[in-house]
One Martini backbone bead per residue (centre of mass of N, CA, C, O) as a GRO file, in nm:
protein
  188
    1MET     BB    1   0.097   0.036   0.021
    2HIS     BB    2   0.042   0.372  -0.054
    3ARG     BB    3   0.166   0.663   0.086
    4THR     BB    4   0.125   0.978   0.172
    5SER     BB    5   0.287   1.263   0.288
    6ARG     BB    6   0.048   1.391   0.444
    7SER     BB    7   0.018   1.181   0.685
    8TYR     BB    8   0.347   1.258   0.776
    9LEU     BB    9   0.330   1.519   0.904
   10SER     BB   10   0.529   1.706   1.112
   11LEU     BB   11   0.537   1.842   1.419
   12PRO     BB   12   0.661   2.035   1.635
   13SER     BB   13   0.792   2.028   1.915
   14PRO     BB   14   0.777   2.203   2.199
   15ARG     BB   15   1.085   2.239   2.213
   16GLN     BB   16   1.126   2.352   1.921
   17ALA     BB   17   0.922   2.598   1.949
   18THR     BB   18   1.093   2.755   2.187
   19ARG     BB   19   1.370   2.832   2.064
   20PRO     BB   20   1.299   3.096   1.906
   21ARG     BB   21   1.198   3.246   2.161
   22ILE     BB   22   1.460   3.238   2.318
   23ARG     BB   23   1.639   3.380   2.112
   24SER     BB   24   1.473   3.645   2.097
   25THR     BB   25   1.497   3.713   2.397
   26VAL     BB   26   1.804   3.727   2.413
   27LEU     BB   27   1.838   3.948   2.197
   28LEU     BB   28   1.670   4.161   2.346
   29VAL     BB   29   1.843   4.177   2.603
   30VAL     BB   30   2.112   4.244   2.470
   31GLY     BB   31   2.015   4.504   2.333
   32ALA     BB   32   1.932   4.655   2.593
   33VAL     BB   33   2.212   4.650   2.725
   34CYS     BB   34   2.361   4.803   2.500
   35LEU     BB   35   2.192   5.060   2.514
   36LEU     BB   36   2.253   5.128   2.809
   37GLY     BB   37   2.560   5.142   2.773
   38ALA     BB   38   2.563   5.371   2.564
   39LEU     BB   39   2.421   5.581   2.745
   40ALA     BB   40   2.631   5.576   2.974
   41LEU     BB   41   2.879   5.664   2.784
   42ALA     BB   42   2.767   5.950   2.685
   43GLY     BB   43   2.678   6.107   2.916
   44CYS     BB   44   2.631   6.423   3.108
   45GLY     BB   45   2.656   6.687   2.994
   46VAL     BB   46   2.835   6.993   3.070
   47THR     BB   47   3.166   7.005   3.216
   48THR     BB   48   3.394   7.256   3.314
   49THR     BB   49   3.730   7.231   3.434
   50ASN     BB   50   3.996   7.340   3.643
   51VAL     BB   51   4.246   7.142   3.683
   52GLY     BB   52   4.428   7.253   3.963
   53GLY     BB   53   4.462   7.503   3.846
   54GLY     BB   54   4.695   7.787   3.762
   55GLY     BB   55   4.869   7.915   4.009
   56ASP     BB   56   4.692   8.206   4.000
   57GLY     BB   57   4.396   8.149   4.139
   58SER     BB   58   4.211   8.041   3.947
   59GLN     BB   59   3.894   7.963   3.845
   60PRO     BB   60   3.661   7.776   3.745
   61THR     BB   61   3.538   7.761   3.399
   62ALA     BB   62   3.273   7.839   3.177
   63THR     BB   63   3.290   7.866   2.821
   64SER     BB   64   3.181   8.051   2.548
   65GLY     BB   65   3.209   8.077   2.167
   66ILE     BB   66   3.260   7.906   1.928
   67ASN     BB   67   3.190   7.810   1.597
   68ASN     BB   68   3.093   7.458   1.548
   69GLY     BB   69   2.918   7.373   1.283
   70GLY     BB   70   2.667   7.585   1.381
   71THR     BB   71   2.741   7.549   1.687
   72MET     BB   72   2.765   7.613   1.999
   73SER     BB   73   3.065   7.614   2.198
   74VAL     BB   74   3.326   7.545   2.365
   75LYS     BB   75   3.603   7.697   2.434
   76PRO     BB   76   3.930   7.584   2.393
   77CYS     BB   77   4.050   7.846   2.523
   78PRO     BB   78   4.110   8.032   2.817
   79GLY     BB   79   4.205   8.256   2.647
   80ALA     BB   80   4.275   8.489   2.443
   81SER     BB   81   4.342   8.606   2.160
   82ILE     BB   82   4.616   8.611   1.948
   83THR     BB   83   4.822   8.888   1.828
   84GLY     BB   84   5.083   8.863   2.012
   85SER     BB   85   5.413   8.712   2.046
   86PRO     BB   86   5.663   8.565   2.160
   87SER     BB   87   5.971   8.454   2.085
   88ALA     BB   88   6.053   8.126   2.032
   89THR     BB   89   6.287   7.876   2.113
   90ILE     BB   90   6.058   7.669   2.214
   91VAL     BB   91   5.840   7.416   2.072
   92LEU     BB   92   5.554   7.252   2.202
   93THR     BB   93   5.395   6.942   2.144
   94VAL     BB   94   5.242   6.644   2.154
   95LYS     BB   95   5.511   6.496   2.063
   96ASP     BB   96   5.647   6.606   2.355
   97SER     BB   97   5.489   6.442   2.529
   98TYR     BB   98   5.632   6.266   2.785
   99LYS     BB   99   5.894   6.447   2.783
  100THR     BB  100   6.221   6.572   2.791
  101THR     BB  101   6.324   6.912   2.789
  102GLN     BB  102   6.577   7.119   2.687
  103ALA     BB  103   6.701   7.415   2.861
  104HIS     BB  104   6.774   7.763   2.899
  105VAL     BB  105   6.842   8.031   3.041
  106GLY     BB  106   6.610   8.254   2.863
  107ASP     BB  107   6.418   8.084   2.737
  108THR     BB  108   6.144   8.043   2.516
  109ILE     BB  109   5.838   7.875   2.588
  110GLU     BB  110   5.611   7.690   2.379
  111VAL     BB  111   5.269   7.578   2.390
  112TRP     BB  112   5.094   7.349   2.172
  113LEU     BB  113   4.737   7.304   2.133
  114ASP     BB  114   4.471   7.186   2.012
  115ALA     BB  115   4.134   7.315   1.913
  116LYS     BB  116   3.967   7.022   1.973
  117THR     BB  117   4.003   7.117   2.274
  118HIS     BB  118   3.931   7.183   2.610
  119TRP     BB  119   4.149   7.381   2.786
  120ALA     BB  120   4.322   7.408   3.071
  121THR     BB  121   4.489   7.547   3.297
  122PRO     BB  122   4.782   7.461   3.411
  123ALA     BB  123   4.932   7.245   3.611
  124HIS     BB  124   5.218   7.331   3.826
  125ASP     BB  125   5.591   7.310   3.919
  126ALA     BB  126   5.765   7.573   3.804
  127ALA     BB  127   5.847   7.710   4.043
  128PRO     BB  128   6.124   7.905   3.945
  129THR     BB  129   6.192   7.795   3.655
  130LEU     BB  130   5.915   7.912   3.547
  131ALA     BB  131   5.775   8.189   3.364
  132ALA     BB  132   5.500   8.344   3.293
  133ILE     BB  133   5.368   8.453   2.977
  134GLN     BB  134   5.207   8.676   2.801
  135PRO     BB  135   4.992   8.484   2.677
  136GLN     BB  136   4.755   8.256   2.829
  137GLY     BB  137   4.575   8.034   2.645
  138GLY     BB  138   4.564   8.123   2.355
  139MET     BB  139   4.426   8.183   2.040
  140ASP     BB  140   4.541   8.061   1.723
  141GLU     BB  141   4.398   8.089   1.421
  142ALA     BB  142   4.611   7.993   1.213
  143SER     BB  143   4.686   7.710   1.385
  144GLN     BB  144   4.470   7.603   1.580
  145THR     BB  145   4.579   7.699   1.879
  146CYS     BB  146   4.688   7.664   2.201
  147GLN     BB  147   4.884   7.905   2.402
  148TRP     BB  148   5.191   7.891   2.591
  149PHE     BB  149   5.416   8.096   2.799
  150TYR     BB  150   5.774   8.073   2.881
  151LYS     BB  151   6.040   8.140   3.111
  152ALA     BB  152   6.361   8.055   3.171
  153ALA     BB  153   6.476   8.140   3.503
  154ALA     BB  154   6.589   7.857   3.626
  155PRO     BB  155   6.735   7.606   3.744
  156GLY     BB  156   6.565   7.300   3.655
  157THR     BB  157   6.246   7.130   3.707
  158ALA     BB  158   5.947   7.118   3.500
  159THR     BB  159   5.585   7.061   3.516
  160LEU     BB  160   5.327   7.035   3.270
  161ASN     BB  161   4.966   7.007   3.319
  162PHE     BB  162   4.726   6.907   3.087
  163SER     BB  163   4.368   6.950   3.043
  164GLY     BB  164   4.091   6.790   2.860
  165ALA     BB  165   3.791   6.841   2.665
  166PRO     BB  166   3.538   6.818   2.482
  167LEU     BB  167   3.370   6.968   2.228
  168CYS     BB  168   3.047   7.098   2.323
  169ASP     BB  169   2.726   7.138   2.330
  170PRO     BB  170   2.559   7.265   2.603
  171ALA     BB  171   2.268   7.124   2.507
  172GLN     BB  172   2.439   6.856   2.511
  173ALA     BB  173   2.569   6.571   2.529
  174CYS     BB  174   2.883   6.447   2.674
  175PRO     BB  175   3.158   6.292   2.682
  176ALA     BB  176   3.341   6.130   2.955
  177ILE     BB  177   3.630   6.261   2.857
  178ALA     BB  178   3.988   6.277   2.872
  179ARG     BB  179   4.283   6.486   2.844
  180ALA     BB  180   4.647   6.444   2.854
  181GLU     BB  181   4.935   6.661   2.909
  182GLN     BB  182   5.302   6.638   2.940
  183PHE     BB  183   5.568   6.867   3.043
  184THR     BB  184   5.922   6.847   3.060
  185ILE     BB  185   6.158   7.086   3.197
  186GLN     BB  186   6.510   7.130   3.161
  187VAL     BB  187   6.708   7.363   3.330
  188SER     BB  188   7.060   7.514   3.271
   0.00000   0.00000   0.00000
């Protein structure tokens, strides 16, 4: 006797039928956890602080200023725009960070940091080795850098610690990440 395949169609067992539901539930839970993690990493609001102060007694400040892509954002440099600056003997950039630079008494040292970050006035242990020269932390529009100037005043070693935060629109959430650059200057 010949039987048709219709009479032997098998239905999935209850165990097989629940596997797709379990997989979809697990994927939904994993997706929700990832979403919550992404929101937690996104940070909350904008807070700009002057980490460690500037050695000159300055207080932490939040400043607004430049137009970055059509939206107002936090100004990258703590000082005013640079119109004239002392002639530098030594120019330090990010590539010199976390290295020791040799200088001589009387040298003018300039630190350039990119204007893609909101930089705070540096905390330092420079006195009496380095003397700050104005302008401090000013924006140089031509090079798109924040610049600090120092005069090598006495033999010794000085460390300048700069901290920065992302430039963000004050009305939007900003990632809670920080950037640090350190310059050590040995004056002889």
